[in-house]
Kinemage of the C-alpha trace (Angstrom):
@kinemage 1
@onewidth
@group {chain A} dominant
@subgroup {mainchain}
@vectorlist {calphas} color= white
{ca met a 1} P -112.279 -7.884 -2.469
{ca phe a 2} L -110.056 -5.279 -4.008
{ca asp a 3} L -107.395 -3.386 -1.899
{ca val a 4} L -108.793 0.205 -2.610
{ca val a 5} L -111.966 1.095 -4.319
{ca val a 6} L -112.215 4.834 -5.439
{ca ile a 7} L -116.298 6.869 -5.557
{ca gly a 8} L -115.684 9.251 -8.171
{ca gly a 9} L -114.020 9.224 -11.382
{ca gly a 10} L -112.709 13.160 -11.114
{ca pro a 11} L -109.034 14.560 -11.591
{ca ala a 12} L -108.885 13.321 -7.970
{ca gly a 13} L -110.819 9.489 -8.601
{ca tyr a 14} L -108.680 8.615 -11.428
{ca val a 15} L -105.447 9.451 -10.536
{ca ala a 16} L -105.887 7.795 -7.214
{ca ala a 17} L -106.999 4.708 -9.412
{ca ile a 18} L -104.854 4.740 -11.538
{ca arg a 19} L -101.182 5.468 -8.914
{ca ser a 20} L -103.028 2.899 -6.619
{ca ser a 21} L -103.484 0.279 -9.326
{ca gln a 22} L -99.612 0.919 -10.636
{ca leu a 23} L -98.744 0.294 -6.962
{ca gly a 24} L -99.697 -3.120 -6.806
{ca leu a 25} L -103.181 -2.918 -5.323
{ca lys a 26} L -106.680 -4.456 -6.591
{ca thr a 27} L -108.294 -1.523 -7.505
{ca ala a 28} L -111.829 0.143 -8.539
{ca cys a 29} L -113.215 3.121 -9.469
{ca ile a 30} L -116.856 3.837 -9.752
{ca glu a 31} L -118.626 6.637 -11.321
{ca glu a 32} L -122.053 7.409 -11.556
{ca tyr a 33} L -122.035 9.601 -14.345
{ca thr a 34} L -122.594 7.798 -17.997
{ca asp a 35} L -122.701 8.046 -21.319
{ca ser a 36} L -125.614 6.777 -24.270
{ca asp a 37} L -124.526 3.050 -23.762
{ca ser a 38} L -124.674 3.608 -19.585
{ca asn a 39} L -120.766 3.145 -19.499
{ca pro a 40} L -118.982 5.047 -16.479
{ca thr a 41} L -118.170 9.014 -18.108
{ca phe a 42} L -114.910 9.436 -15.862
{ca gly a 43} L -112.741 12.895 -15.844
{ca gly a 44} L -115.663 14.466 -13.270
{ca thr a 45} L -116.371 18.333 -13.450
{ca cys a 46} L -112.919 19.220 -14.438
{ca leu a 47} L -112.694 17.521 -17.963
{ca asn a 48} L -116.114 17.424 -18.556
{ca val a 49} L -118.086 20.532 -17.495
{ca gly a 50} L -115.197 22.695 -15.832
{ca cys a 51} L -111.563 23.333 -16.437
{ca ile a 52} L -111.438 21.581 -20.008
{ca pro a 53} L -114.130 23.256 -22.097
{ca ser a 54} L -113.882 26.561 -20.076
{ca lys a 55} L -110.265 26.765 -21.076
{ca ala a 56} L -111.171 25.872 -24.850
{ca leu a 57} L -114.009 28.649 -24.890
{ca leu a 58} L -111.577 30.775 -23.320
{ca asp a 59} L -108.939 30.508 -26.524
{ca ser a 60} L -111.503 30.114 -28.781
{ca ser a 61} L -112.760 33.442 -28.080
{ca his a 62} L -109.867 35.168 -27.272
{ca arg a 63} L -108.698 34.547 -30.835
{ca tyr a 64} L -111.942 35.548 -32.338
{ca his a 65} L -111.308 38.833 -30.586
{ca asp a 66} L -108.248 39.498 -31.522
{ca ala a 67} L -109.066 38.638 -35.078
{ca ala a 68} L -111.923 40.699 -34.680
{ca asn a 69} L -110.142 43.546 -32.617
{ca his a 70} L -106.628 43.863 -32.495
{ca leu a 71} L -104.979 41.916 -35.716
{ca lys a 72} L -104.514 45.324 -37.608
{ca thr a 73} L -101.878 46.721 -35.631
{ca his a 74} L -99.598 43.939 -36.435
{ca gly a 75} L -100.739 44.659 -40.484
{ca ile a 76} L -103.351 41.819 -40.672
{ca asp a 77} L -106.968 43.749 -42.037
{ca ile a 78} L -109.242 40.907 -41.986
{ca lys a 79} L -112.607 41.953 -43.252
{ca asn a 80} L -115.891 41.335 -41.820
{ca val a 81} L -114.665 38.937 -39.447
{ca glu a 82} L -117.464 36.419 -38.330
{ca leu a 83} L -118.408 34.192 -35.125
{ca asp a 84} L -119.504 30.609 -36.197
{ca leu a 85} L -120.488 29.605 -32.770
{ca pro a 86} L -121.953 26.091 -32.831
{ca ala a 87} L -118.168 25.620 -34.693
{ca met a 88} L -116.114 26.751 -31.493
{ca met a 89} L -118.628 24.948 -29.499
{ca lys a 90} L -118.151 21.680 -31.361
{ca arg a 91} L -114.303 21.881 -31.161
{ca lys a 92} L -114.776 22.390 -27.113
{ca asp a 93} L -116.648 19.078 -27.209
{ca asp a 94} L -114.608 17.398 -29.255
{ca ile a 95} L -111.798 18.044 -27.029
{ca val a 96} L -114.116 17.052 -23.888
{ca lys a 97} L -114.575 13.511 -25.635
{ca lys a 98} L -111.077 12.794 -26.290
{ca leu a 99} L -109.668 13.606 -22.853
{ca thr a 100} L -112.724 11.376 -21.406
{ca gly a 101} L -112.535 9.246 -23.402
{ca gly a 102} L -108.037 8.490 -22.882
{ca ile a 103} L -108.930 7.611 -19.236
{ca gly a 104} L -110.673 4.721 -19.958
{ca gly a 105} L -107.624 3.822 -22.380
{ca leu a 106} L -105.663 4.359 -19.106
{ca phe a 107} L -108.066 2.101 -16.771
{ca ala a 108} L -107.243 -1.039 -19.172
{ca ala a 109} L -103.782 0.083 -19.482
{ca asn a 110} L -103.434 -0.040 -15.514
{ca lys a 111} L -105.692 -2.710 -14.721
{ca val a 112} L -108.403 -0.248 -12.932
{ca thr a 113} L -111.876 -2.163 -12.812
{ca pro a 114} L -114.418 0.802 -13.897
{ca ile a 115} L -118.101 0.278 -12.379
{ca ser a 116} L -121.071 2.181 -13.246
{ca gly a 117} L -123.316 3.626 -10.983
{ca arg a 118} L -123.600 5.726 -7.653
{ca gly a 119} L -121.315 4.316 -4.654
{ca lys a 120} L -122.392 4.787 -1.034
{ca val a 121} L -120.477 3.909 1.761
{ca ile a 122} L -121.994 1.556 4.009
{ca ala a 123} L -120.748 -0.055 7.493
{ca gly a 124} L -117.893 -3.150 7.408
{ca gln a 125} L -115.891 -1.215 4.981
{ca lys a 126} L -118.233 -2.226 2.049
{ca val a 127} L -119.841 0.222 -0.656
{ca glu a 128} L -123.004 -0.531 -1.837
{ca val a 129} L -122.911 0.191 -5.837
{ca thr a 130} L -127.025 1.566 -7.594
{ca asn a 131} L -126.619 1.600 -11.192
{ca ser a 132} L -129.209 3.542 -14.011
{ca ser a 133} L -131.487 0.128 -13.655
{ca gly a 134} L -131.659 0.708 -9.473
{ca asp a 135} L -129.722 -3.148 -9.500
{ca val a 136} L -127.718 -2.732 -6.040
{ca glu a 137} L -124.326 -4.389 -5.902
{ca ile a 138} L -122.110 -4.719 -2.767
{ca ile a 139} L -118.563 -4.485 -3.134
{ca glu a 140} L -115.928 -5.287 -0.175
{ca ser a 141} L -112.647 -3.081 -0.109
{ca lys a 142} L -109.608 -2.883 2.466
{ca asn a 143} L -109.435 0.818 1.751
{ca ile a 144} L -111.859 3.355 0.507
{ca ile a 145} L -111.571 6.473 -1.149
{ca ile a 146} L -114.008 9.072 -1.431
{ca ala a 147} L -113.420 11.670 -4.669
{ca thr a 148} L -117.193 12.976 -5.175
{ca gly a 149} L -116.462 16.259 -6.051
{ca ser a 150} L -118.165 18.883 -5.667
{ca ser a 151} L -121.154 21.155 -7.903
{ca pro a 152} L -122.691 24.403 -8.095
{ca ile a 153} L -124.220 26.198 -5.171
{ca glu a 154} L -127.781 27.376 -5.961
{ca ile a 155} L -128.488 30.290 -4.140
{ca gly a 156} L -132.280 31.413 -3.284
{ca ser a 157} L -132.542 34.775 -4.797
{ca ala a 158} L -131.617 33.060 -8.234
{ca lys a 159} L -132.994 29.223 -8.604
{ca phe a 160} L -131.877 27.593 -11.466
{ca asp a 161} L -134.125 26.618 -14.721
{ca asp a 162} L -131.432 25.758 -17.101
{ca lys a 163} L -132.868 28.258 -19.709
{ca asn a 164} L -132.346 32.035 -18.814
{ca ile a 165} L -130.185 31.298 -15.057
{ca leu a 166} L -127.537 29.261 -15.442
{ca asp a 167} L -124.905 27.496 -13.708
{ca ser a 168} L -121.434 27.662 -14.999
{ca thr a 169} L -122.446 24.141 -17.075
{ca gly a 170} L -124.977 25.857 -18.702
{ca ala a 171} L -122.778 28.705 -19.122
{ca leu a 172} L -120.550 26.299 -21.398
{ca glu a 173} L -123.704 25.174 -23.417
{ca ile a 174} L -125.517 28.776 -24.663
{ca asp a 175} L -126.111 28.831 -27.837
{ca ser a 176} L -126.336 31.767 -29.310
{ca val a 177} L -124.652 35.327 -27.898
{ca pro a 178} L -126.500 37.468 -25.812
{ca lys a 179} L -126.762 41.017 -26.018
{ca thr a 180} L -126.554 41.364 -22.350
{ca leu a 181} L -125.604 38.863 -19.681
{ca gly a 182} L -125.227 38.815 -16.169
{ca val a 183} L -122.812 36.861 -13.632
{ca ile a 184} L -123.833 36.792 -10.165
{ca gly a 185} L -120.508 36.129 -8.001
{ca ala a 186} L -116.448 38.006 -9.565
{ca gly a 187} L -114.428 34.833 -8.343
{ca val a 188} L -112.617 32.773 -10.493
{ca ile a 189} L -115.604 31.323 -12.674
{ca gly a 190} L -117.758 34.186 -12.805
{ca leu a 191} L -114.511 35.875 -14.383
{ca glu a 192} L -113.595 33.539 -16.519
{ca leu a 193} L -117.008 33.024 -18.163
{ca gly a 194} L -117.910 36.340 -18.177
{ca ser a 195} L -114.533 37.055 -20.274
{ca val a 196} L -115.676 34.435 -23.200
{ca trp a 197} L -118.820 36.000 -23.338
{ca ala a 198} L -117.805 39.398 -22.841
{ca arg a 199} L -114.991 38.656 -26.256
{ca leu a 200} L -117.851 37.067 -28.014
{ca gly a 201} L -120.217 40.214 -27.945
{ca ser a 202} L -121.826 40.339 -25.052
{ca lys a 203} L -122.760 43.278 -22.450
{ca val a 204} L -121.419 41.638 -19.473
{ca thr a 205} L -122.420 42.912 -16.072
{ca val a 206} L -120.644 41.208 -13.348
{ca ile a 207} L -122.377 41.716 -9.713
{ca glu a 208} L -120.622 40.934 -6.615
{ca ala a 209} L -121.568 41.164 -2.952
{ca met a 210} L -117.945 41.680 -1.696
{ca asp a 211} L -116.574 45.242 -1.418
{ca asp a 212} L -113.180 43.711 -2.003
{ca phe a 213} L -112.222 42.351 -5.483
{ca leu a 214} L -110.380 39.007 -6.119
{ca phe a 215} L -109.776 39.022 -1.803
{ca met a 216} L -108.230 35.950 -2.420
{ca ala a 217} L -105.549 37.425 -4.381
{ca asp a 218} L -102.202 39.882 -3.462
{ca lys a 219} L -104.358 43.543 -3.280
{ca glu a 220} L -101.905 45.010 -5.332
{ca ile a 221} L -102.267 42.202 -8.478
{ca ala a 222} L -106.283 42.421 -7.853
{ca lys a 223} L -106.308 46.455 -7.838
{ca glu a 224} L -104.607 46.549 -11.349
{ca thr a 225} L -106.787 43.263 -12.830
{ca leu a 226} L -109.890 45.176 -11.427
{ca lys a 227} L -108.856 48.067 -13.674
{ca asp a 228} L -107.829 45.785 -16.626
{ca phe a 229} L -111.115 44.102 -16.861
{ca lys a 230} L -112.536 47.560 -16.961
{ca lys a 231} L -110.981 48.460 -20.087
{ca gln a 232} L -112.009 45.350 -21.614
{ca gly a 233} L -115.499 45.749 -20.871
{ca leu a 234} L -116.586 44.454 -17.977
{ca asp a 235} L -118.817 46.164 -15.775
{ca ile a 236} L -118.129 44.965 -12.796
{ca arg a 237} L -119.930 45.937 -9.671
{ca leu a 238} L -119.024 45.557 -6.431
{ca gly a 239} L -120.791 45.992 -3.138
{ca cys a 240} L -124.014 44.458 -4.634
{ca lys a 241} L -126.123 41.949 -3.194
{ca leu a 242} L -128.854 39.949 -5.591
{ca thr a 243} L -132.066 40.343 -3.546
{ca ser a 244} L -134.337 38.239 -5.954
{ca ser a 245} L -134.607 37.493 -9.679
{ca lys a 246} L -137.370 36.561 -12.158
{ca ser a 247} L -136.950 34.714 -15.392
{ca leu a 248} L -139.523 35.686 -17.775
{ca lys a 249} L -139.671 34.544 -21.376
{ca asn a 250} L -136.595 35.390 -22.943
{ca ser a 251} L -134.971 37.419 -20.047
{ca val a 252} L -134.263 37.894 -16.411
{ca asn a 253} L -135.254 40.508 -13.657
{ca val a 254} L -132.286 40.973 -11.386
{ca thr a 255} L -132.834 43.358 -8.129
{ca tyr a 256} L -130.039 44.237 -6.041
{ca glu a 257} L -128.865 46.290 -3.349
{ca thr a 258} L -126.018 48.470 -3.164
{ca glu a 259} L -125.477 51.393 -0.513
{ca gly a 260} L -128.805 50.765 0.992
{ca lys a 261} L -130.595 51.593 -2.682
{ca ser a 262} L -132.361 48.854 -4.546
{ca glu a 263} L -131.029 48.749 -8.173
{ca glu a 264} L -132.900 46.423 -10.963
{ca met a 265} L -131.359 45.471 -14.424
{ca lys a 266} L -132.529 43.050 -16.893
{ca phe a 267} L -130.784 40.622 -18.825
{ca asp a 268} L -130.870 38.271 -21.612
{ca lys a 269} L -129.174 35.461 -19.689
{ca leu a 270} L -127.986 35.317 -16.195
{ca ile a 271} L -124.803 33.201 -14.813
{ca val a 272} L -124.735 32.465 -10.724
{ca ala a 273} L -121.199 31.407 -9.868
{ca val a 274} L -121.268 31.934 -6.828
{ca gly a 275} L -119.017 28.864 -5.437
{ca arg a 276} L -119.098 24.983 -5.082
{ca lys a 277} L -120.526 22.924 -2.302
{ca pro a 278} L -119.070 19.417 -1.619
{ca asn a 279} L -120.937 16.247 -2.957
{ca thr a 280} L -121.471 14.395 0.205
{ca gln a 281} L -124.707 13.871 0.406
{ca asp a 282} L -126.024 10.278 0.392
{ca val a 283} L -121.937 8.952 0.036
{ca phe a 284} L -122.006 7.787 3.915
{ca ser a 285} L -124.367 5.409 5.366
{ca glu a 286} L -125.386 6.416 9.306
{ca asp a 287} L -123.417 3.478 10.731
{ca ser a 288} L -120.302 4.209 8.128
{ca gly a 289} L -118.588 6.050 10.979
{ca val a 290} L -117.187 8.788 8.499
{ca ser a 291} L -117.663 12.545 10.493
{ca leu a 292} L -118.791 15.515 8.574
{ca asp a 293} L -118.059 18.984 9.362
{ca glu a 294} L -121.463 21.346 9.398
{ca arg a 295} L -120.728 22.842 5.441
{ca gly a 296} L -121.152 18.999 4.799
{ca phe a 297} L -117.124 18.459 4.053
{ca ile a 298} L -115.238 15.156 5.565
{ca asn a 299} L -112.965 15.749 8.320
{ca val a 300} L -109.255 14.740 7.418
{ca asn a 301} L -106.162 14.902 8.712
{ca glu a 302} L -103.119 15.605 6.715
{ca his a 303} L -102.801 12.788 5.657
{ca cys a 304} L -106.529 12.531 3.929
{ca gln a 305} L -107.723 9.842 6.219
{ca thr a 306} L -111.010 9.853 7.776
{ca asn a 307} L -111.867 9.802 11.556
{ca ala a 308} L -113.006 5.914 10.143
{ca ala a 309} L -110.581 2.986 9.394
{ca asn a 310} L -109.045 2.676 6.109
{ca ile a 311} L -111.350 5.215 4.460
{ca trp a 312} L -109.931 7.968 2.829
{ca ala a 313} L -111.422 11.214 1.231
{ca ile a 314} L -109.685 13.957 -1.345
{ca gly a 315} L -110.519 16.496 -3.553
{ca asp a 316} L -113.149 18.927 -3.312
{ca val a 317} L -114.867 16.859 -0.754
{ca val a 318} L -112.097 18.060 1.632
{ca arg a 319} L -110.260 21.328 3.478
{ca gly a 320} L -108.603 23.430 1.022
{ca pro a 321} L -109.103 25.077 -2.200
{ca met a 322} L -111.254 23.470 -4.805
{ca leu a 323} L -108.614 22.907 -7.615
{ca ala a 324} L -108.142 19.825 -10.116
{ca his a 325} L -104.316 19.740 -8.927
{ca lys a 326} L -104.485 19.883 -5.376
{ca gly a 327} L -107.138 16.578 -5.567
{ca ser a 328} L -104.902 14.916 -8.003
{ca glu a 329} L -101.719 15.491 -5.868
{ca glu a 330} L -103.626 14.220 -2.656
{ca gly a 331} L -104.807 10.834 -4.952
{ca ile a 332} L -101.118 10.346 -5.610
{ca met a 333} L -100.390 10.568 -1.831
{ca val a 334} L -103.359 8.727 -0.395
{ca ala a 335} L -102.827 5.597 -2.892
{ca glu a 336} L -98.497 5.527 -2.119
{ca arg a 337} L -99.654 5.611 1.823
{ca ile a 338} L -102.220 3.106 1.321
{ca ala a 339} L -99.438 0.675 -0.189
{ca gly a 340} L -97.059 1.319 2.963
{ca lys a 341} L -94.868 4.323 1.240
{ca his a 342} L -94.124 7.646 2.847
{ca ala a 343} L -95.889 10.587 1.081
{ca glu a 344} L -96.564 14.096 2.285
{ca met a 345} L -98.097 16.850 0.761
{ca asn a 346} L -96.944 20.633 0.714
{ca tyr a 347} L -99.940 22.599 0.733
{ca asp a 348} L -98.154 25.779 1.770
{ca leu a 349} L -97.355 25.737 -2.319
{ca val a 350} L -101.024 25.259 -4.030
{ca pro a 351} L -100.612 27.249 -6.824
{ca ser a 352} L -104.143 29.298 -8.018
{ca val a 353} L -104.678 30.298 -12.061
{ca ile a 354} L -107.107 32.172 -13.444
{ca tyr a 355} L -107.344 32.223 -17.000
{ca thr a 356} L -108.805 35.317 -17.880
{ca his a 357} L -106.324 37.415 -20.629
{ca pro a 358} L -104.282 38.067 -19.024
{ca glu a 359} L -103.941 35.649 -16.373
{ca ile a 360} L -103.439 35.613 -12.898
{ca ala a 361} L -101.477 33.185 -11.090
{ca trp a 362} L -100.200 33.081 -7.546
{ca val a 363} L -98.332 30.717 -5.315
{ca gly a 364} L -97.403 31.290 -1.092
{ca lys a 365} L -97.803 34.294 0.917
{ca asn a 366} L -98.998 37.527 -0.478
{ca glu a 367} L -98.099 41.086 1.412
{ca glu a 368} L -100.966 40.888 3.294
{ca glu a 369} L -100.731 37.484 4.651
{ca leu a 370} L -96.959 38.083 6.094
{ca lys a 371} L -98.084 41.318 7.276
{ca asp a 372} L -100.928 39.768 9.493
{ca glu a 373} L -97.959 36.534 10.843
{ca asn a 374} L -95.595 39.710 11.169
{ca ile a 375} L -92.474 38.336 8.559
{ca glu a 376} L -90.689 41.201 7.487
{ca tyr a 377} L -90.049 40.755 4.006
{ca lys a 378} L -88.972 42.241 0.251
{ca val a 379} L -90.909 42.920 -2.685
{ca gly a 380} L -89.291 42.797 -5.770
{ca lys a 381} L -91.311 43.828 -9.311
{ca phe a 382} L -91.055 44.006 -12.693
{ca pro a 383} L -93.464 45.282 -15.583
{ca phe a 384} L -94.082 43.541 -18.565
{ca ala a 385} L -94.633 47.002 -20.365
{ca ala a 386} L -90.459 46.459 -19.948
{ca ser a 387} L -90.116 43.322 -21.387
{ca gly a 388} L -89.010 42.485 -24.904
{ca arg a 389} L -91.148 39.650 -25.722
{ca ala a 390} L -94.200 41.191 -23.902
{ca leu a 391} L -94.071 43.905 -26.289
{ca ala a 392} L -93.349 42.053 -29.254
{ca val a 393} L -96.919 39.741 -28.562
{ca asp a 394} L -98.460 42.789 -27.689
{ca gln a 395} L -98.856 41.557 -23.948
{ca ser a 396} L -97.634 43.743 -21.746
{ca val a 397} L -100.148 44.450 -19.772
{ca gly a 398} L -99.331 43.685 -15.553
{ca phe a 399} L -96.214 42.680 -14.079
{ca val a 400} L -94.479 40.181 -11.815
{ca lys a 401} L -94.544 40.176 -7.477
{ca leu a 402} L -91.977 38.276 -6.173
{ca leu a 403} L -91.920 38.308 -2.017
{ca ser a 404} L -88.721 37.554 -0.154
{ca asp a 405} L -87.858 36.751 3.545
{ca ala a 406} L -85.715 39.732 4.497
{ca lys a 407} L -83.202 37.992 6.421
{ca thr a 408} L -83.133 34.518 4.677
{ca asp a 409} L -83.815 36.018 0.908
{ca thr a 410} L -86.075 32.483 1.080
{ca ile a 411} L -88.792 32.946 -1.491
{ca leu a 412} L -92.369 33.569 -0.242
{ca gly a 413} L -94.407 34.196 -3.099
{ca val a 414} L -95.151 35.014 -6.257
{ca his a 415} L -97.849 37.059 -8.162
{ca val a 416} L -98.149 37.685 -11.528
{ca phe a 417} L -100.442 39.141 -13.764
{ca gly a 418} L -99.648 39.086 -17.432
{ca pro a 419} L -98.669 37.059 -20.288
{ca ser a 420} L -98.277 33.304 -19.363
{ca ala a 421} L -98.698 34.249 -15.613
{ca ala a 422} L -99.585 30.626 -14.743
{ca glu a 423} L -95.986 28.977 -16.552
{ca ile a 424} L -94.525 32.062 -15.108
{ca val a 425} L -95.793 31.058 -11.195
{ca gln a 426} L -94.750 27.239 -12.274
{ca gln a 427} L -91.406 28.478 -12.783
{ca ala a 428} L -91.706 30.415 -9.496
{ca leu a 429} L -93.005 27.268 -7.478
{ca ile a 430} L -90.130 24.859 -8.770
{ca ser a 431} L -87.803 26.871 -6.995
{ca met a 432} L -89.805 27.358 -3.758
{ca glu a 433} L -90.390 23.688 -3.633
{ca phe a 434} L -86.644 23.276 -3.278
{ca gly a 435} L -86.133 26.391 -1.187
{ca ala a 436} L -84.646 28.673 -3.552
{ca ser a 437} L -83.651 32.212 -2.301
{ca ser a 438} L -84.581 35.358 -4.898
{ca glu a 439} L -80.889 35.360 -5.683
{ca asp a 440} L -80.722 31.880 -6.647
{ca leu a 441} L -83.362 33.147 -8.981
{ca gly a 442} L -81.274 36.326 -10.026
{ca leu a 443} L -78.664 33.824 -10.808
{ca thr a 444} L -80.582 31.392 -13.321
{ca ile a 445} L -80.058 32.229 -17.013
{ca phe a 446} L -83.219 32.551 -18.409
{ca ser a 447} L -83.495 32.516 -22.206
{ca his a 448} L -83.713 35.977 -23.948
{ca pro a 449} L -86.502 37.358 -24.448
{ca thr a 450} L -89.487 35.493 -22.893
{ca val a 451} L -91.438 36.663 -20.790
{ca ser a 452} L -90.532 34.796 -18.358
{ca glu a 453} L -87.371 37.120 -18.033
{ca ala a 454} L -89.568 39.440 -15.946
{ca leu a 455} L -89.071 36.532 -12.801
{ca his a 456} L -85.573 37.214 -13.408
{ca glu a 457} L -85.921 40.674 -13.290
């Protein structure tokens, strides 16, 4: 009998398992994905085929693009820059292997029991585990945490074939730079993956069904980023609905509708990045007592409790943004509540980042949301073009935008497009968590020269 059994070993699940064990609870973590020796591979989408490998390729591709195109202005003239794609991919894979292997070490150090197999919640607070050989084991636990993550959405007009029509996982494994690349979806994943291959030499076309670019971001930030991405060579087509695709021997024919007209394009590869869906299929028996909504998300309260006693759900399988850091914090909250501690999570302050170059990041409310809520606010902006540090490192595109309450001066939202946007937003987030005013930030001493000074200004 365990105190806690976690189903899923991604950033929500493995963090929940470690914290549970640290709090003195006998804990196991079940993961269905295994290595060649049938050992569970922890880390989920984030470490294996998401956050970490994509950021490794984003960094490598940016360095290559810089060396090939931008170092001459720094007085560095490199002749005949060559791309070694296999070496770049190996670096990515080595980073993934190091981090996923580290989770096993953390489990051992914190006395978490790793279990290989697919977990299914059945009646009586039990988990049915089916391993790769088909053997079934029943595990009993006082508490069960569901953290099975999400997977790419497949659309009928572009079925994945793992050859020419790829999901986000396949897009991280392309073995040669396609001359032409189509990306369906101008969201976070589409823009990041499109940026990688554009820097490496692909002619990238991004096809987005919505008329608004980055609808979830501040409109002013979205407008500026769209303009800059187009300068970078990304052909972003808004208001274009994909109607069909056909995978040929070495290419993909695509048809889409825009303004009532049908258009056709041909690509060497097509990446479909239209969102993700929760992995909740076959996770519960009919008599488990856990309810799901019409989209497959598990219904939970503000503390991630399901409607069934002592069954919890965290991460991508519940409401809110599908972000690794959101899932990890939910895992900590749930572990502490199971241990009898008081723990809350502030869902109003979950930061979002798009790791393109320049980066896009935000936290809190944007102007559109404040207007909809009839909140009077003030706006402060500072361009990186006026930042000494940004100019010195040749990254002066974009700006910092701060929104504060017109009466109390409390910081309501911070939005950044530019160098180190993720780190700048994190500084603002800490201030917001402590209820700081914009005046507090203005009175804080920032190091000079830094790009963070743009927040101060």
